[in-house]
N, C-alpha and C positions, 0 to 999 in steps of 0.2 A: 433347358432341362429343369423339370420340376423336382424340388427336393423331396426325398422319400424318408419315411420313418422306418423302413424295412431293416437297415443295418442295426439300428438300436434294438428293435424287437427280436431280430434273429440272434443277436449276441446274448440277450437275456434268455431266450429260448434254449440256446446251446449251453450257456452257463448253468442254467437250472437243470437241464437233463444230465449234464456231466456231473454236477454236484450230487444230484440224487442218485446217480449210478454208483458213485463212490461212497456216499454216506449211508445209504439204505442197507447195504450188506453189513456194514460195521454195526449199525444199530440193531439189526436182526441178530447178528452174532452175539453181541453183548447182552441184550435183553431176552432173547429167545433161546440161546444155547449156553453161553458161558455162565450166566447167573444161576439158571436152574441146575446146571451140572456141578455147581460148587466151585467153578474155576475162578470166580470173583468173590471177594468178601461179601457176606450177606448185607452189610450196611452200605454197599457201594452206591446204591440208588436211594439211600435214605434222605429224608427231608433236610437234615442238618448238612449232609455231605453236598447235596445239590445246591443248597443255599450258599454254602461257602464257595462252591464252584462258580455260581452265577455272580459272585462278587468280583470276579476277575474280569478285566476289560477284554482280554483275548477270548475268553469263553463267551462273553456277551456278543462279541463280533461273530464268532462261529455260529452261535444260535441265530443271530440276525440273518446271516447268509443262508442258513439251513431253512429259513422261512421265506426270505426274500426271493432267492433264485428259483426254487421250485414253484412258488406262487406265480411268477411270470411265465415259467415253462408251462404250467397248467393252463394259464389264461390263453396262451397262444394255441395250445392243443384244443381247448374248448371252442375257440373261435373257428378253427379249421374244421372241427367236428360239426359245429352248427352249419357251416357252409356245405359239408358233405351230406348232412341230413336234409338239405333243401331250404334252409333258412337263409334267404337272400338279402335280408336287411343288414348288410355287413357293417354299416356305420353304427347302428344301434348295438349289434352284437359286439363290435369292437369296443365301444364305450362301456358296456356292461362288463365284459371280460377283463379288460385292462383296468377299468375302474375298481373292480373287486381286488385285483392284484395290487393296485396302488393303496387301497384301504388296508389290505393285509400287511403291506410294507410299512405303512405309517403306524398301524397298531403295534406291530412288532417293535419298531423303533421306539415308540413312545413307552411301551411297557418295559422294555429293556433299559431305558434311561431312568425310569421311575424306580425300578428295583434297586 
């Protein structure tokens, strides 16, 4: 039996989709409804407040996962979409899609560690 990378890719795909499904409505609610309607303090998304928030390791971890998981979800979606559009060079498409997701992961990790 040949080892497969599919369980790893599918777990990242499922995790990214689940995280995005739960996080996106909250972000839309906060930035699109609660803030304009005055349900949140006007300085909630100010630079000073966000800088203080990013100083906390748990917030950095959540931001990392909000970039990392959806990036891998999108990479797998793009790979499957390329196949559906007739691009049959799956090896090249796989390297490009997952390579971009890996770069996004590394960049997010690096910048969150530097901050």
